[in-house]
C-alpha beads as a LAMMPS data file, in Angstrom:
LAMMPS data file: protein, C-alpha beads

81 atoms
80 bonds

1 atom types
1 bond types

-500.0 500.0 xlo xhi
-500.0 500.0 ylo yhi
-500.0 500.0 zlo zhi

Masses

1 110.0

Atoms # bond

1 1 1 287.786 -109.137 -407.692
2 1 1 286.575 -111.821 -404.768
3 1 1 290.054 -113.485 -404.707
4 1 1 291.569 -110.347 -403.765
5 1 1 288.873 -109.219 -401.171
6 1 1 289.611 -110.169 -397.503
7 1 1 286.049 -109.365 -396.639
8 1 1 283.776 -111.376 -398.786
9 1 1 280.596 -110.523 -396.873
10 1 1 277.913 -108.436 -398.611
11 1 1 279.221 -105.248 -396.377
12 1 1 282.930 -106.216 -397.713
13 1 1 281.940 -106.088 -401.322
14 1 1 279.154 -103.202 -401.253
15 1 1 281.024 -100.710 -399.188
16 1 1 284.125 -100.864 -401.180
17 1 1 282.401 -100.601 -404.365
18 1 1 280.506 -97.343 -403.120
19 1 1 283.684 -95.734 -402.424
20 1 1 285.214 -96.856 -405.994
21 1 1 287.768 -99.291 -404.641
22 1 1 286.789 -102.334 -406.424
23 1 1 287.994 -103.125 -410.029
24 1 1 285.129 -105.232 -411.737
25 1 1 287.211 -106.826 -414.467
26 1 1 284.384 -108.911 -415.795
27 1 1 280.649 -109.939 -415.762
28 1 1 280.890 -112.011 -412.695
29 1 1 282.419 -109.280 -410.709
30 1 1 279.427 -107.062 -411.613
31 1 1 276.870 -109.641 -410.969
32 1 1 278.412 -110.242 -407.648
33 1 1 278.474 -106.330 -406.717
34 1 1 274.841 -106.099 -407.899
35 1 1 273.756 -109.118 -405.731
36 1 1 275.461 -107.628 -402.785
37 1 1 273.326 -104.405 -403.387
38 1 1 270.141 -106.524 -403.294
39 1 1 271.342 -108.354 -400.383
40 1 1 272.148 -104.854 -398.813
41 1 1 268.848 -103.642 -399.499
42 1 1 267.243 -106.458 -397.776
43 1 1 269.778 -105.997 -394.405
44 1 1 271.795 -109.171 -395.121
45 1 1 275.031 -107.389 -394.574
46 1 1 276.940 -110.254 -393.016
47 1 1 276.453 -113.179 -395.512
48 1 1 279.548 -114.045 -397.236
49 1 1 279.732 -114.634 -400.896
50 1 1 280.216 -118.300 -401.778
51 1 1 280.205 -118.456 -405.594
52 1 1 279.335 -116.430 -408.777
53 1 1 278.404 -116.998 -412.496
54 1 1 277.498 -114.678 -415.104
55 1 1 273.882 -114.833 -414.138
56 1 1 273.365 -115.871 -410.534
57 1 1 275.393 -115.779 -407.342
58 1 1 275.246 -117.935 -404.086
59 1 1 275.579 -116.657 -400.288
60 1 1 275.693 -118.314 -397.001
61 1 1 273.546 -116.840 -394.195
62 1 1 274.338 -116.828 -390.399
63 1 1 272.619 -120.092 -389.841
64 1 1 274.590 -122.040 -392.369
65 1 1 272.134 -121.960 -395.112
66 1 1 272.706 -121.434 -398.868
67 1 1 270.886 -118.914 -400.782
68 1 1 270.981 -117.863 -404.475
69 1 1 270.399 -114.254 -405.858
70 1 1 269.368 -113.224 -409.293
71 1 1 270.803 -109.662 -409.233
72 1 1 268.481 -108.879 -412.388
73 1 1 265.227 -109.424 -410.792
74 1 1 266.313 -109.058 -407.220
75 1 1 264.861 -112.585 -406.308
76 1 1 266.591 -114.375 -403.341
77 1 1 265.771 -118.159 -402.735
78 1 1 267.139 -120.901 -400.516
79 1 1 269.443 -123.337 -402.372
80 1 1 267.472 -126.156 -403.294
81 1 1 264.095 -124.761 -403.785

Bonds

1 1 1 2
2 1 2 3
3 1 3 4
4 1 4 5
5 1 5 6
6 1 6 7
7 1 7 8
8 1 8 9
9 1 9 10
10 1 10 11
11 1 11 12
12 1 12 13
13 1 13 14
14 1 14 15
15 1 15 16
16 1 16 17
17 1 17 18
18 1 18 19
19 1 19 20
20 1 20 21
21 1 21 22
22 1 22 23
23 1 23 24
24 1 24 25
25 1 25 26
26 1 26 27
27 1 27 28
28 1 28 29
29 1 29 30
30 1 30 31
31 1 31 32
32 1 32 33
33 1 33 34
34 1 34 35
35 1 35 36
36 1 36 37
37 1 37 38
38 1 38 39
39 1 39 40
40 1 40 41
41 1 41 42
42 1 42 43
43 1 43 44
44 1 44 45
45 1 45 46
46 1 46 47
47 1 47 48
48 1 48 49
49 1 49 50
50 1 50 51
51 1 51 52
52 1 52 53
53 1 53 54
54 1 54 55
55 1 55 56
56 1 56 57
57 1 57 58
58 1 58 59
59 1 59 60
60 1 60 61
61 1 61 62
62 1 62 63
63 1 63 64
64 1 64 65
65 1 65 66
66 1 66 67
67 1 67 68
68 1 68 69
69 1 69 70
70 1 70 71
71 1 71 72
72 1 72 73
73 1 73 74
74 1 74 75
75 1 75 76
76 1 76 77
77 1 77 78
78 1 78 79
79 1 79 80
80 1 80 81
């Protein structure tokens, strides 16, 4: 999914998902979409996705800091803490 997206921000992932325009081929895609939902609910619309695994995703804020999102429990923490 992410490789095909031009806009890898929270908004660029979440809004197409709501419109049914994303084909979520695997668990990593589903984790990324769920994390985008968590970030959207918190107002972090412009954070771009950096990486994803089957459990966590990483994102970059507008100041260049990196964050990890656990989409299962909604926790967001700065990379390295």
